[in-house]
LUMSE-694789 format. One line per field, with one value per residue (C-alpha): residue number from 1; residue in three letters; x, y, z; chain. Coordinates in nm, 3 decimals. Layout:
<pts>
nr = [NUM ...] $
rest = [ALA ...] $
X = [X ...] $
Y = [Y ...] $
Z = [Z ...] $
kette = [A ...] $
</pts>
This chain:
<pts>
nr = [1 2 3 4 5 6 7 8 9 10 11 12 13 14 15 16 17 18 19 20 21 22 23 24 25 26 27 28 29 30 31 32 33 34 35 36 37 38 39 40 41 42 43 44 45 46 47 48 49 50 51 52 53 54 55 56 57 58 59 60 61 62 63 64 65 66 67 68] $
rest = [MET ASP GLN ALA THR ALA GLN GLU LEU LEU LYS LEU ILE HIS SER ILE ALA ASP PRO CYS GLU ASP ILE ILE ALA LYS ALA GLY ASP LEU ALA GLY ASP PRO SER GLN PRO PRO GLU ILE GLN GLN ALA SER ALA ASP LEU ALA ALA THR VAL GLU GLN LEU PHE GLN ILE ALA HIS TYR ILE MET ASN ALA THR PRO ARG LEU] $
X = [2.855 2.762 2.737 3.068 3.249 3.075 3.162 3.526 3.536 3.390 3.646 3.924 3.776 3.746 4.112 4.226 3.991 4.243 4.523 4.270 4.153 4.516 4.538 4.220 4.346 4.695 4.565 4.320 4.604 4.802 4.495 4.445 4.810 4.862 5.238 5.184 5.170 4.812 4.862 4.957 4.663 4.421 4.573 4.557 4.193 4.115 4.291 4.099 3.770 3.851 3.935 3.618 3.420 3.568 3.404 3.074 3.073 3.162 2.877 2.639 2.764 2.727 2.366 2.281 2.429 2.175 2.251 2.259] $
Y = [-0.926 -0.885 -1.186 -1.128 -1.113 -1.426 -1.608 -1.499 -1.619 -1.956 -1.991 -1.934 -2.192 -2.438 -2.382 -2.486 -2.784 -3.058 -2.926 -2.879 -3.239 -3.342 -3.115 -3.264 -3.619 -3.561 -3.363 -3.645 -3.895 -3.692 -3.642 -4.017 -4.108 -4.211 -4.164 -3.788 -3.563 -3.480 -3.113 -3.209 -3.448 -3.178 -2.908 -3.142 -3.228 -2.857 -2.785 -3.056 -2.929 -2.569 -2.653 -2.863 -2.568 -2.349 -2.573 -2.579 -2.199 -2.194 -2.440 -2.203 -1.910 -2.120 -2.208 -1.850 -1.697 -1.639 -1.825 -1.641] $
Z = [-2.010 -2.375 -2.605 -2.785 -2.452 -2.326 -2.648 -2.618 -2.259 -2.357 -2.638 -2.384 -2.148 -2.437 -2.528 -2.179 -2.143 -2.227 -2.002 -1.722 -1.757 -1.704 -1.398 -1.252 -1.311 -1.169 -0.873 -0.807 -0.814 -0.561 -0.343 -0.326 -0.275 0.088 0.051 0.013 0.318 0.423 0.330 -0.027 -0.050 0.066 -0.155 -0.454 -0.382 -0.349 -0.678 -0.862 -0.718 -0.808 -1.169 -1.192 -1.056 -1.331 -1.589 -1.400 -1.407 -1.776 -1.841 -1.664 -1.876 -2.192 -2.104 -2.009 -2.325 -2.601 -2.922 -3.251] $
kette = [A A A A A A A A A A A A A A A A A A A A A A A A A A A A A A A A A A A A A A A A A A A A A A A A A A A A A A A A A A A A A A A A A A A A] $
</pts>
């Protein structure tokens, strides 16, 4: 991936950061809600973990991308 493409990707990730924080928080709430069926709790926990992993991957790309 060339630098321009990596920078564009990171800009896109940055633009979704706030909505993703909301997704992580709400999915975490559902995952910890004992009134929810176990399948919903697990799916919500998986969703929160997946979105968090997206940002870990983006952080790796950011650190691996040469700065100009």
